C-alpha positions as CSV (number, residue, x, y, z in Angstrom):
1,X,-74.7,-109.6,-16.7
2,X,-74.9,-106.3,-18.5
3,X,-77.5,-105.1,-15.9
4,X,-75.2,-106.2,-13.1
5,X,-72.4,-104.3,-14.7
6,X,-74.4,-101.1,-15.5
7,X,-76.1,-100.8,-12.1
8,X,-73.4,-102.0,-9.7
9,X,-70.0,-102.2,-11.4
10,X,-67.6,-100.4,-13.7
11,X,-66.5,-101.3,-17.2
12,X,-63.0,-102.0,-16.0
13,X,-61.6,-105.1,-17.7
14,X,-60.4,-107.1,-14.7
15,X,-61.0,-110.7,-13.5
16,X,-62.2,-109.3,-10.1
17,X,-64.9,-107.2,-11.8
18,X,-66.0,-110.1,-14.0
19,X,-66.2,-112.5,-11.0
20,X,-68.4,-110.0,-9.1
21,X,-70.5,-109.6,-12.3
22,X,-71.2,-113.3,-12.4
23,X,-72.2,-113.5,-8.8
24,X,-74.5,-110.4,-9.1
25,X,-76.0,-111.9,-12.3
26,X,-77.1,-115.1,-10.4
27,X,-78.5,-112.9,-7.7
28,X,-80.5,-110.8,-10.1
29,X,-81.8,-113.8,-12.0
30,X,-83.1,-115.4,-8.8
31,X,-84.8,-112.2,-7.7
32,X,-86.4,-110.9,-10.9
33,X,-88.2,-112.3,-13.9
34,X,-86.8,-112.1,-17.4
35,X,-89.2,-109.3,-18.2
36,X,-88.2,-107.3,-15.2
37,X,-84.5,-107.7,-16.1
38,X,-85.2,-106.6,-19.6
39,X,-87.1,-103.6,-18.3
40,X,-84.1,-102.6,-16.2
41,X,-81.8,-103.1,-19.1
42,X,-83.7,-100.9,-21.6
43,X,-84.2,-98.2,-19.1
44,X,-80.5,-98.1,-18.1
45,X,-78.4,-99.0,-21.1
46,X,-76.1,-96.3,-22.5
47,X,-77.2,-95.3,-26.0
48,X,-74.8,-92.5,-26.8
49,X,-74.9,-88.7,-26.4
50,X,-75.2,-89.0,-22.6
51,X,-78.6,-90.8,-23.0
52,X,-79.3,-93.7,-20.7
53,X,-82.4,-95.8,-21.6
54,X,-84.5,-95.8,-24.7
55,X,-87.0,-93.2,-23.4
56,X,-84.2,-90.6,-22.8
57,X,-82.6,-91.6,-26.2
58,X,-85.9,-90.8,-28.0
59,X,-85.9,-87.4,-26.5
60,X,-82.2,-86.8,-27.0
61,X,-82.1,-87.8,-30.7
62,X,-85.6,-87.0,-31.9
63,X,-87.2,-84.7,-29.3
64,X,-90.2,-87.0,-29.0
65,X,-91.6,-89.4,-26.4
66,X,-90.8,-93.1,-27.1
67,X,-94.4,-93.9,-28.2
68,X,-94.4,-91.1,-30.8
69,X,-91.4,-92.3,-32.9
70,X,-91.6,-93.7,-36.5
71,X,-90.6,-97.2,-37.4
72,X,-87.4,-95.8,-38.9
73,X,-86.6,-94.0,-35.7
74,X,-87.2,-97.1,-33.7
75,X,-84.8,-98.9,-35.9
76,X,-82.1,-96.3,-35.3
77,X,-82.5,-96.7,-31.5
78,X,-82.6,-100.5,-31.8
79,X,-79.2,-100.4,-33.6
80,X,-77.5,-98.5,-30.8
81,X,-76.8,-101.1,-28.1
82,X,-74.3,-102.9,-30.2
83,X,-72.0,-99.9,-30.4
84,X,-73.6,-96.6,-29.2
85,X,-70.5,-94.6,-29.9
86,X,-70.1,-95.9,-33.5
87,X,-73.8,-96.1,-34.6
88,X,-75.5,-93.1,-33.3
89,X,-76.8,-90.6,-36.0
90,X,-74.9,-87.7,-34.5
91,X,-71.4,-89.1,-34.5
92,X,-71.7,-91.3,-37.6
93,X,-74.7,-90.8,-39.8
94,X,-73.5,-93.1,-42.5
95,X,-73.0,-96.1,-40.2
96,X,-76.2,-95.3,-38.4
97,X,-78.1,-95.5,-41.7
98,X,-76.4,-98.8,-42.5
99,X,-77.3,-100.2,-39.1
100,X,-80.9,-98.9,-39.5
101,X,-81.3,-100.8,-42.8
102,X,-80.0,-103.9,-41.1
103,X,-82.5,-103.7,-38.2
104,X,-85.3,-103.0,-40.6
105,X,-84.3,-106.0,-42.7
106,X,-84.5,-108.2,-39.5
107,X,-87.9,-106.7,-38.6
108,X,-89.2,-107.6,-42.1
109,X,-87.8,-111.1,-42.0
110,X,-89.4,-111.6,-38.5
111,X,-92.7,-110.2,-39.8
112,X,-92.9,-107.4,-37.3
113,X,-93.3,-105.0,-40.3
114,X,-94.7,-105.6,-43.8
115,X,-93.2,-104.7,-47.1
116,X,-94.9,-101.3,-47.4
117,X,-93.7,-100.3,-43.9
118,X,-90.3,-101.6,-44.7
119,X,-90.0,-99.5,-47.9
120,X,-91.4,-96.4,-46.2
121,X,-88.9,-96.7,-43.3
122,X,-86.0,-97.3,-45.7
123,X,-86.8,-94.1,-47.5
124,X,-87.4,-92.0,-44.4
125,X,-84.7,-89.3,-43.8
126,X,-83.4,-89.4,-40.2
127,X,-82.9,-86.0,-38.6
128,X,-81.7,-85.4,-35.1
129,X,-83.0,-82.5,-33.0
130,X,-81.0,-79.4,-32.4
131,X,-78.9,-79.8,-29.3
132,X,-78.4,-83.5,-29.6
133,X,-74.8,-82.8,-30.6
134,X,-74.0,-81.6,-27.1
135,X,-71.2,-84.1,-26.7
136,X,-69.0,-81.9,-28.8
137,X,-70.0,-78.7,-27.0
138,X,-70.8,-79.9,-23.5
139,X,-70.8,-76.5,-21.8
140,X,-73.4,-77.4,-19.2
141,X,-71.9,-80.3,-17.3
142,X,-70.8,-78.5,-14.2
143,X,-73.9,-76.3,-13.7
144,X,-76.1,-79.3,-14.4
145,X,-74.4,-81.2,-11.6
146,X,-74.8,-78.2,-9.3
147,X,-78.5,-78.2,-10.0
148,X,-78.8,-82.0,-9.4
149,X,-77.0,-81.8,-6.1
150,X,-79.2,-78.9,-4.9
151,X,-82.4,-80.6,-6.0
152,X,-81.3,-83.9,-4.4
153,X,-80.7,-82.2,-1.1
154,X,-84.2,-80.7,-1.2
155,X,-86.3,-83.4,-2.8
156,X,-84.3,-86.6,-2.6
157,X,-84.7,-89.5,-5.0
158,X,-88.0,-88.0,-6.3
159,X,-85.9,-85.8,-8.7
160,X,-85.3,-88.8,-10.9
161,X,-88.9,-89.8,-11.3
162,X,-91.2,-86.8,-10.8
163,X,-90.3,-84.7,-13.9
164,X,-89.2,-81.6,-12.2
165,X,-88.1,-78.7,-14.4
166,X,-85.4,-76.3,-13.3
167,X,-84.9,-72.8,-14.8
168,X,-81.4,-71.5,-14.2
169,X,-79.9,-68.0,-14.4
170,X,-77.4,-69.2,-17.0
171,X,-77.3,-67.3,-20.3
172,X,-76.7,-70.0,-23.0
173,X,-74.6,-67.8,-25.2
174,X,-72.4,-66.6,-22.4
175,X,-72.1,-70.3,-21.2
176,X,-70.9,-71.4,-24.6
177,X,-68.5,-68.4,-24.8
178,X,-67.1,-69.4,-21.4
179,X,-66.7,-73.0,-22.4
180,X,-64.9,-72.2,-25.6
181,X,-62.7,-69.4,-24.1
182,X,-61.5,-71.5,-21.2
183,X,-60.8,-74.6,-23.3
184,X,-59.0,-72.6,-26.0
185,X,-56.8,-70.9,-23.4
186,X,-55.9,-74.1,-21.6
187,X,-55.1,-75.9,-24.9
188,X,-53.0,-73.1,-26.1
189,X,-51.0,-73.2,-22.9
190,X,-50.8,-77.0,-22.9
191,X,-49.3,-76.9,-26.4
192,X,-46.3,-74.9,-25.1
193,X,-45.5,-77.6,-22.5
194,X,-44.8,-80.3,-25.2
195,X,-46.4,-83.6,-26.1
196,X,-46.7,-86.1,-23.2
197,X,-47.2,-89.3,-25.3
198,X,-50.1,-91.6,-26.3
199,X,-52.9,-92.1,-23.8
200,X,-52.9,-95.9,-24.2
201,X,-51.9,-98.9,-26.4
202,X,-54.4,-101.3,-28.1
203,X,-53.4,-104.8,-29.2
204,X,-54.0,-104.5,-32.9
205,X,-52.0,-107.1,-34.9
206,X,-50.0,-105.9,-37.9
207,X,-50.6,-109.1,-39.8
208,X,-54.4,-108.6,-39.9
209,X,-54.2,-104.9,-41.0
210,X,-57.0,-104.1,-43.4
211,X,-59.1,-107.2,-43.0
212,X,-62.8,-107.0,-42.0
213,X,-62.3,-108.7,-38.6
214,X,-59.5,-106.3,-37.6
215,X,-61.7,-103.4,-38.8
216,X,-64.5,-104.6,-36.5
217,X,-62.0,-105.0,-33.6
218,X,-60.8,-101.4,-34.1
219,X,-64.4,-100.1,-34.3
220,X,-65.4,-101.9,-31.1
221,X,-62.4,-100.4,-29.2
222,X,-64.1,-97.0,-29.5
223,X,-66.9,-98.1,-27.2
224,X,-64.5,-97.9,-24.2
225,X,-63.0,-94.6,-25.2
226,X,-64.5,-91.2,-24.7
227,X,-64.3,-88.0,-26.7
228,X,-63.9,-84.9,-24.5
229,X,-65.6,-82.2,-26.3
230,X,-63.7,-81.3,-29.5
231,X,-60.8,-83.4,-28.4
232,X,-61.6,-86.5,-30.5
233,X,-60.1,-89.9,-29.7
234,X,-58.2,-91.6,-32.6
235,X,-56.5,-94.9,-33.0
236,X,-53.2,-95.0,-34.9
237,X,-53.1,-97.4,-37.8
238,X,-49.7,-96.5,-39.2
239,X,-46.8,-94.5,-37.8
240,X,-43.3,-93.6,-39.0
241,X,-41.2,-90.4,-39.2
242,X,-42.9,-89.4,-42.4
243,X,-46.6,-89.9,-41.7
244,X,-49.1,-91.0,-39.0
245,X,-52.4,-92.5,-40.1
246,X,-55.3,-92.6,-37.7
247,X,-58.9,-93.8,-37.6
248,X,-61.7,-91.9,-35.8
249,X,-64.9,-93.1,-34.2
250,X,-66.9,-92.3,-37.3
251,X,-64.7,-94.6,-39.5
252,X,-62.8,-91.7,-41.2
253,X,-59.1,-92.1,-41.7
254,X,-56.7,-89.1,-41.6
255,X,-53.1,-88.9,-42.4
256,X,-50.7,-86.4,-40.8
257,X,-47.4,-85.5,-42.4
258,X,-44.6,-82.9,-42.4
259,X,-44.9,-80.1,-39.8
260,X,-48.1,-81.7,-38.5
261,X,-45.9,-84.3,-36.8
262,X,-43.5,-81.9,-35.1
263,X,-45.6,-81.9,-31.9
264,X,-45.4,-85.6,-31.5
265,X,-42.2,-86.5,-33.4
266,X,-40.1,-87.6,-30.4
267,X,-42.8,-90.2,-29.5
268,X,-43.2,-91.7,-32.9
269,X,-42.2,-95.4,-32.4
270,X,-40.3,-94.5,-29.3
271,X,-41.1,-93.7,-25.7
272,X,-42.1,-96.9,-24.1
273,X,-45.8,-97.2,-23.4
274,X,-46.3,-93.6,-24.5
275,X,-45.0,-94.1,-28.0
276,X,-47.1,-93.3,-31.1
277,X,-47.3,-96.6,-33.0
278,X,-49.9,-98.8,-34.5
279,X,-52.6,-99.3,-31.8
280,X,-51.8,-96.1,-29.9
281,X,-54.7,-94.0,-28.6
282,X,-54.2,-90.3,-29.3
283,X,-56.3,-87.1,-29.5
284,X,-57.0,-85.0,-32.5
285,X,-58.8,-81.7,-32.9
286,X,-60.4,-79.9,-35.8
287,X,-59.2,-76.3,-35.7
288,X,-60.7,-74.0,-38.4
289,X,-61.4,-77.0,-40.7
290,X,-57.9,-78.4,-40.3
291,X,-57.2,-81.5,-38.2
292,X,-54.2,-81.4,-35.8
293,X,-52.8,-83.8,-33.2
294,X,-53.5,-82.6,-29.7
295,X,-53.7,-84.1,-26.2
296,X,-55.7,-84.0,-23.0
297,X,-54.2,-81.1,-20.9
298,X,-53.0,-81.8,-17.4
299,X,-53.7,-78.2,-16.3
300,X,-57.1,-77.1,-15.1
301,X,-59.1,-73.9,-15.1
302,X,-62.3,-72.2,-14.0
303,X,-64.5,-69.3,-15.2
304,X,-67.5,-67.8,-13.4
305,X,-69.4,-64.8,-14.5
306,X,-72.1,-63.1,-12.3
307,X,-74.4,-60.2,-12.5
308,X,-73.1,-58.0,-9.7
309,X,-76.5,-56.3,-9.2
310,X,-78.4,-59.3,-8.1
311,X,-75.8,-62.2,-7.8
312,X,-77.3,-64.3,-10.6
313,X,-74.7,-66.6,-12.2
314,X,-74.6,-66.0,-15.9
315,X,-72.0,-68.6,-16.8
316,X,-70.0,-71.2,-15.0
317,X,-67.3,-73.6,-16.2
318,X,-65.8,-75.6,-13.4
319,X,-62.9,-77.2,-15.3
320,X,-61.6,-78.2,-18.7
321,X,-64.0,-81.0,-19.2
322,X,-66.8,-82.3,-16.9
323,X,-66.6,-85.8,-18.3
324,X,-62.9,-86.0,-17.7
325,X,-62.9,-84.3,-14.3
326,X,-66.2,-83.4,-12.5
327,X,-64.4,-81.6,-9.6
328,X,-65.9,-78.2,-9.8
329,X,-63.0,-75.7,-9.4
330,X,-65.4,-72.7,-9.2
331,X,-66.9,-73.8,-6.0
332,X,-64.5,-76.4,-4.6
333,X,-61.0,-75.3,-5.5
334,X,-59.4,-73.4,-2.7
335,X,-56.4,-71.6,-4.2
336,X,-54.2,-68.6,-3.4
337,X,-55.3,-65.5,-5.2
338,X,-52.0,-63.7,-5.3
339,X,-52.2,-60.1,-6.2
340,X,-55.9,-60.4,-7.2
341,X,-56.5,-60.1,-3.5
342,X,-54.7,-56.7,-3.2
343,X,-57.7,-54.5,-4.0
344,X,-59.3,-55.6,-0.7
345,X,-56.1,-54.4,1.2
346,X,-56.2,-51.1,-0.7
347,X,-59.9,-50.7,-0.1
348,X,-59.3,-51.2,3.7
349,X,-56.5,-48.6,3.5
350,X,-59.0,-46.0,2.2
351,X,-61.0,-46.6,5.3
352,X,-58.0,-46.1,7.5
353,X,-57.0,-42.5,6.7
354,X,-55.1,-43.3,3.5
355,X,-56.1,-41.9,0.1
356,X,-55.4,-42.8,-3.6
357,X,-52.8,-40.0,-3.6
358,X,-51.0,-41.2,-0.4
359,X,-47.3,-41.6,-1.1
360,X,-45.8,-45.0,-0.4
361,X,-42.0,-45.6,-0.4
362,X,-41.5,-48.5,-2.8
363,X,-38.0,-49.4,-1.5
364,X,-36.5,-52.5,0.2
365,X,-37.7,-53.4,3.6
366,X,-37.3,-56.3,6.0
367,X,-39.3,-57.4,9.0
368,X,-38.2,-59.2,12.2
369,X,-38.8,-62.9,12.1
370,X,-37.9,-64.6,15.3
371,X,-34.3,-63.7,15.1
372,X,-34.2,-63.6,11.3
373,X,-35.9,-61.4,8.7
374,X,-38.5,-61.5,6.0
375,X,-37.8,-59.2,3.1
376,X,-40.7,-59.0,0.6
377,X,-39.6,-58.3,-2.9
378,X,-41.1,-57.0,-6.1
379,X,-41.1,-58.9,-9.4
380,X,-37.6,-58.8,-10.8
381,X,-36.4,-57.1,-7.5
382,X,-36.8,-53.6,-8.9
383,X,-38.0,-50.6,-6.8
384,X,-39.7,-47.4,-7.9
385,X,-39.2,-45.3,-4.8
386,X,-42.0,-42.9,-3.7
387,X,-45.2,-43.6,-5.6
388,X,-48.9,-43.0,-4.9
389,X,-51.2,-45.6,-3.5
390,X,-53.0,-45.6,-6.9
391,X,-49.8,-46.3,-8.8
392,X,-48.8,-49.0,-6.3
393,X,-52.0,-51.0,-7.0
394,X,-52.0,-50.3,-10.7
395,X,-48.5,-51.7,-11.1
396,X,-49.1,-54.4,-8.4
397,X,-46.1,-53.4,-6.2
398,X,-45.6,-56.1,-3.5
399,X,-43.4,-54.1,-1.1
400,X,-45.7,-51.1,-1.2
401,X,-48.7,-53.3,-0.5
402,X,-47.0,-55.0,2.5
403,X,-46.1,-51.5,3.9
404,X,-49.8,-50.5,3.5
405,X,-51.0,-53.6,5.3
406,X,-48.4,-53.1,8.1
407,X,-49.7,-49.5,8.5
408,X,-53.4,-50.5,8.8
409,X,-52.5,-53.8,10.5
410,X,-53.5,-57.3,9.3
411,X,-56.1,-57.6,12.0
412,X,-58.0,-54.6,10.6
413,X,-57.6,-55.9,7.1
414,X,-59.1,-59.3,8.1
415,X,-62.2,-57.7,9.7
416,X,-62.6,-55.5,6.6
417,X,-62.3,-58.4,4.2
418,X,-65.4,-60.0,5.8
419,X,-67.5,-57.2,4.3
420,X,-66.9,-58.8,0.9
421,X,-68.2,-62.1,2.0
422,X,-65.0,-63.8,3.1
423,X,-64.9,-65.8,6.3
424,X,-62.6,-64.4,9.0
425,X,-61.4,-68.0,9.6
426,X,-59.9,-68.0,6.1
427,X,-57.1,-65.6,7.1
428,X,-54.5,-65.2,9.8
429,X,-52.9,-61.9,10.8
430,X,-49.7,-62.1,8.8
431,X,-48.3,-59.5,6.4
432,X,-48.3,-62.2,3.7
433,X,-52.0,-61.5,3.5
434,X,-51.0,-58.5,1.4
435,X,-49.7,-60.9,-1.3
436,X,-52.7,-63.2,-1.4
437,X,-51.3,-66.0,0.7
438,X,-54.6,-67.4,1.9
439,X,-56.9,-69.7,0.1
440,X,-60.1,-68.6,-1.6
441,X,-62.5,-70.0,-4.3
442,X,-63.3,-68.4,-7.6
443,X,-67.0,-68.0,-6.6
444,X,-65.9,-66.1,-3.5
445,X,-63.8,-63.8,-5.6
446,X,-66.7,-63.2,-7.9
447,X,-69.0,-62.2,-5.0
448,X,-66.2,-60.0,-3.6
449,X,-65.4,-58.2,-6.8
450,X,-69.1,-57.6,-7.3
451,X,-69.0,-55.3,-4.3
452,X,-66.7,-53.0,-6.3
453,X,-68.7,-53.4,-9.5
454,X,-72.1,-52.5,-8.0
455,X,-71.0,-49.6,-5.9
456,X,-70.6,-51.2,-2.5
457,X,-73.3,-53.9,-2.0
458,X,-72.8,-57.6,-1.1
459,X,-74.7,-60.1,-3.2
460,X,-75.1,-63.8,-2.8
461,X,-74.4,-65.8,-6.0
462,X,-77.3,-68.0,-7.1
463,X,-78.1,-70.1,-10.2
464,X,-81.7,-71.3,-9.9
465,X,-84.6,-69.0,-10.9
466,X,-87.4,-71.4,-10.3
467,X,-88.4,-75.1,-10.0
468,X,-91.7,-76.5,-11.3
469,X,-93.3,-80.0,-11.3
470,X,-94.3,-81.9,-14.4
471,X,-97.6,-79.9,-14.5
472,X,-95.9,-76.5,-14.5
473,X,-96.7,-75.7,-10.8
474,X,-94.0,-73.6,-9.3
475,X,-92.5,-75.4,-6.4
476,X,-89.7,-72.8,-5.6
477,X,-88.7,-69.5,-7.0
478,X,-85.9,-67.0,-6.3
479,X,-87.3,-63.5,-5.4
480,X,-86.1,-60.5,-7.4
481,X,-83.4,-58.7,-5.6
482,X,-83.0,-54.9,-5.2
483,X,-79.6,-54.4,-3.7
484,X,-80.2,-50.6,-3.3
485,X,-83.0,-51.4,-0.7
486,X,-80.2,-52.7,1.5
487,X,-77.3,-51.0,3.2
488,X,-74.0,-51.0,1.3
489,X,-71.3,-53.1,3.0
490,X,-68.5,-50.6,2.1
491,X,-68.6,-46.8,1.6
492,X,-69.9,-46.1,-1.9
493,X,-67.1,-43.5,-2.2
494,X,-64.6,-46.3,-1.5
495,X,-66.1,-48.5,-4.2
496,X,-66.0,-45.6,-6.7
497,X,-62.4,-44.8,-6.0
498,X,-61.3,-48.4,-6.1
499,X,-63.1,-48.9,-9.4
500,X,-61.2,-45.9,-10.7
501,X,-57.9,-47.4,-9.7
502,X,-58.7,-50.8,-11.2
503,X,-59.7,-49.1,-14.4
504,X,-56.1,-47.8,-14.3
505,X,-54.9,-51.4,-13.9
506,X,-56.5,-52.3,-17.3
507,X,-55.2,-49.1,-18.9
508,X,-51.7,-48.7,-17.6
509,X,-50.9,-51.7,-15.4
510,X,-50.7,-55.4,-15.4
511,X,-54.0,-55.8,-17.1
512,X,-53.5,-53.3,-19.9
513,X,-54.0,-55.9,-22.6
514,X,-57.7,-55.9,-21.6
515,X,-58.2,-52.3,-22.6
516,X,-56.0,-52.6,-25.6
517,X,-58.1,-55.4,-27.1
518,X,-61.6,-54.6,-25.8
519,X,-61.4,-50.8,-26.1
520,X,-64.0,-50.2,-23.4
521,X,-63.9,-47.5,-20.8
522,X,-66.1,-49.4,-18.3
523,X,-63.8,-52.4,-17.7
524,X,-61.7,-52.8,-14.5
525,X,-59.9,-55.6,-12.8
526,X,-56.8,-57.1,-11.3
527,X,-54.3,-59.8,-12.3
528,X,-53.0,-62.4,-9.8
529,X,-50.0,-64.6,-9.9
530,X,-48.5,-66.6,-7.0
531,X,-45.0,-67.6,-6.3
532,X,-43.6,-69.9,-9.1
533,X,-46.9,-69.2,-11.0
534,X,-48.8,-72.1,-9.3
535,X,-52.0,-70.1,-9.6
536,X,-52.8,-67.4,-12.1
537,X,-56.0,-65.2,-12.1
538,X,-57.7,-62.3,-13.7
539,X,-60.6,-60.9,-11.8
540,X,-62.4,-58.2,-13.9
541,X,-65.7,-56.6,-14.4
542,X,-68.0,-54.0,-15.8
543,X,-70.8,-52.4,-13.8
544,X,-73.1,-55.2,-15.0
545,X,-70.9,-58.3,-15.3
546,X,-68.1,-59.7,-13.0
547,X,-65.9,-62.5,-14.5
548,X,-63.2,-64.5,-12.7
549,X,-60.8,-66.7,-14.5
550,X,-58.2,-69.1,-12.9
551,X,-55.6,-71.5,-14.2
552,X,-53.5,-74.0,-12.3
553,X,-52.7,-77.7,-11.7
554,X,-54.9,-79.7,-9.3
555,X,-51.7,-80.8,-7.6
556,X,-50.1,-77.3,-7.4
557,X,-46.9,-76.9,-9.3
558,X,-45.4,-74.1,-11.4
559,X,-47.0,-73.2,-14.7
560,X,-43.7,-72.0,-16.0
561,X,-41.0,-69.4,-15.4
562,X,-42.7,-66.7,-17.5
563,X,-46.4,-67.4,-16.9
564,X,-48.5,-64.8,-15.2
565,X,-52.1,-63.9,-14.7
566,X,-51.6,-61.4,-17.5
567,X,-50.4,-64.1,-19.9
568,X,-52.7,-67.0,-19.1
569,X,-55.8,-66.0,-17.3
570,X,-56.3,-62.5,-18.8
571,X,-56.5,-63.7,-22.5
572,X,-59.3,-66.2,-21.5
573,X,-61.1,-63.3,-19.7
574,X,-60.7,-61.1,-22.8
575,X,-62.0,-63.8,-25.2
576,X,-65.0,-64.4,-23.0
577,X,-65.9,-60.8,-22.4
578,X,-65.5,-59.9,-26.0
579,X,-68.4,-62.3,-26.7
580,X,-70.4,-61.6,-23.6
581,X,-70.3,-57.8,-24.0
582,X,-70.9,-57.9,-27.8
583,X,-73.6,-55.3,-28.7
584,X,-73.7,-54.2,-25.0
585,X,-73.4,-50.5,-24.6
586,X,-70.8,-49.1,-22.2
587,X,-71.9,-48.0,-18.7
588,X,-70.4,-46.0,-16.0
589,X,-70.5,-45.6,-12.2
590,X,-72.2,-42.5,-10.9
591,X,-70.0,-40.6,-8.5
592,X,-71.5,-40.6,-5.0
593,X,-71.6,-37.6,-2.8
594,X,-68.7,-36.8,-0.6
595,X,-65.9,-37.0,-3.1
596,X,-63.5,-34.2,-4.0
597,X,-62.2,-34.3,-7.6
598,X,-58.6,-33.1,-7.9
599,X,-58.1,-32.5,-11.7
600,X,-55.1,-33.9,-13.5
601,X,-53.2,-35.0,-10.4
602,X,-52.6,-38.7,-10.9
603,X,-49.4,-40.2,-12.1
604,X,-51.0,-40.3,-15.5
605,X,-52.3,-36.8,-15.3
606,X,-55.9,-37.9,-14.8
607,X,-58.4,-36.7,-12.2
608,X,-57.9,-38.0,-8.7
609,X,-60.6,-38.6,-6.1
610,X,-60.5,-38.3,-2.3
611,X,-63.1,-38.3,0.5
612,X,-64.3,-34.7,1.2
613,X,-65.0,-35.2,4.9
614,X,-61.7,-36.7,5.9
615,X,-58.1,-35.7,6.0
616,X,-56.2,-38.6,4.3
617,X,-52.5,-38.5,4.9
618,X,-50.5,-37.5,1.9
619,X,-47.5,-39.4,3.1
620,X,-47.1,-42.3,5.5
621,X,-45.5,-41.4,8.8
622,X,-41.8,-41.5,8.9
623,X,-41.1,-44.8,10.4
624,X,-38.0,-46.9,10.5
625,X,-36.9,-50.4,11.5
626,X,-33.6,-52.2,11.6
627,X,-33.5,-54.4,8.5
628,X,-30.0,-55.7,8.1
629,X,-30.0,-57.9,5.0
630,X,-28.5,-61.4,5.2
631,X,-27.2,-61.1,1.7
632,X,-25.1,-57.9,2.0
633,X,-25.1,-57.0,5.7
634,X,-26.1,-53.4,4.9
635,X,-29.0,-51.4,6.3
636,X,-31.9,-50.3,4.1
637,X,-34.7,-47.9,4.7
638,X,-37.9,-49.6,5.5
639,X,-40.5,-46.8,5.5
640,X,-42.6,-48.7,8.1
641,X,-42.4,-49.4,11.8
642,X,-41.0,-52.6,13.2
643,X,-43.7,-55.2,14.1
644,X,-43.3,-58.0,16.5
645,X,-42.7,-61.5,15.0
646,X,-45.8,-62.7,16.8
647,X,-47.9,-60.2,14.9
648,X,-46.5,-61.0,11.5
649,X,-45.0,-64.5,11.3
650,X,-46.5,-67.0,13.8
651,X,-46.5,-70.7,13.2
652,X,-44.4,-73.8,12.4
653,X,-41.8,-74.3,9.6
654,X,-42.3,-77.0,7.0
655,X,-39.7,-76.4,4.2
656,X,-37.0,-74.1,3.0
657,X,-38.7,-72.7,-0.1
658,X,-39.6,-69.4,1.5
659,X,-36.0,-68.1,1.2
660,X,-36.2,-68.3,-2.5
661,X,-39.8,-67.0,-2.6
662,X,-39.6,-64.1,-0.3
663,X,-36.1,-62.6,-0.7
664,X,-33.4,-62.2,1.8
665,X,-33.7,-64.2,5.1
666,X,-31.4,-65.3,7.8
667,X,-31.6,-68.0,10.4
668,X,-34.6,-70.2,10.9
669,X,-38.1,-68.9,10.4
670,X,-41.3,-69.9,12.3
671,X,-43.1,-73.0,11.2
672,X,-45.8,-72.9,8.5
673,X,-44.8,-69.5,7.1
674,X,-43.7,-71.1,3.8
675,X,-47.3,-72.0,3.1
676,X,-48.3,-68.4,3.6
677,X,-45.7,-66.5,1.7
678,X,-46.6,-66.4,-1.9
679,X,-45.2,-63.4,-3.7
680,X,-47.1,-62.2,-6.7
681,X,-45.1,-61.7,-9.9
682,X,-47.5,-59.8,-12.1
């Protein structure tokens, strides 16, 4: 019956599952011998620490093949099937030793070992190999699944039996830094949203509290509960307004009192099936040797870091916890990038006769919209008046960016964006493109920002270096890449100037916390926040490392009124880069030929850079459009020419949120525009 369940069914406790289990068991027993059934069982049973089957458990715990273990090590493995989560030597060494002694005693009684072997095994000290504690620091789940999927597509079922070895591009230290940085950032944010209540309720009778049978029942309950990294599952034994007592998987009991209860206080013995009472399942976490009550966060995140000079992926975390949710947000989550997409608009502007010192009028503007108007707005509805293109990107000015896109046209911007690896089909020719209104994935953003980081070359992210068979024969290998042997996809002068502007972003703009904490002159990047903060990003880099961080809910909803890329995604990026760049010297981009340096001419009195063989306009042409506002009925200068509704807003209407998101509007707007208008609020 266990074979039937392990191979074909779930562990869900329902009559339907049990009925199917019985039928399958009869079928298996008629088809296979007892020995064959046992063989399936011992090769499939879960034995803790993500090990399935005794052969894998031997390697996981002791780093040896099954036939090389000692009698004591055999006894440890033999004790696992009863309760792998409770008796394995990683999670609970004390109970594992007790179980080992019991198994050795049974072996002696049954004459499978003699007295000398028994005494020697009893005295043997059990040590697990380094790395077998990966349940508490499982940083490799997402990249391992990517490897498995790629190998399965190439070799099929043979990958499970042929002993292939895969060497990835992942840097283990960077991977662990990415794992800890992302989880820490998500948990810090989640704590601000308040406690959501207990995960579940177990039927533990009060009358039997403390007796051995109840203790065994509580211990057995852990077999159906999972720890998620350092978020440890705990079962509540006692709860009132003054204290909460819990038991953990390893049998330890902890008591929380005073301020430690503030986080969960409103759920103590109240809150329906979410209340914290005897039998409640909650989460605890050890933070700097102090236990605290926590919870599984609802919000998700992603982090990817690549070498921009060859595309190799150095770290990748696709979500908060792979065991909890194996949806890989790095490669699968299509989300709106908000202002983190603006650099591609500004880069396109440099190729369309604008320069970093071109003056943009950051003042109110409205655009025709099938009889009504769309009025993009800046965060907090403030305006700066005439500012340079450099200053507009540094401060992430929405209105100025829309005016720039209108000047160069959305059609030109779309074609230009394909140079960075984006698919033209991802976008539509609407001015909302300036505000990051179309979906992208974090891995796409990593490849796109790599173009700026490496001086103008497009790279393809990859994560497998080579594959060998069990004899060490190389079956496949990624060739070394020299990007400079290829043609750049954008003008190197463009990449140099854009890098200069995005360095200003981390010095003076929305990403200034990065420079303030890391104190490195070679970092650059851009924040991104969509309307209502449904998605927040920080996309940043050095000449040798591009890192993208994203935070959001799987079912998009606001992260909060005062949450931005700079407050949520950027701190994660900083924490990761602080570790990833440790002991790494600063580097700089070499200035390509064809650039004129204008000393002390930026808005911060730094050097400005323009193309030497072109005549960029110092000011946008004087253009006007009628932009009567629906809120005050007054005209305001637009600074840009009117464009047809068909060119800007073209499609069906689905809801009324765009009024709130995009500023003043009148009348009905075209369909589907709400899905596109996502004002950034950096």
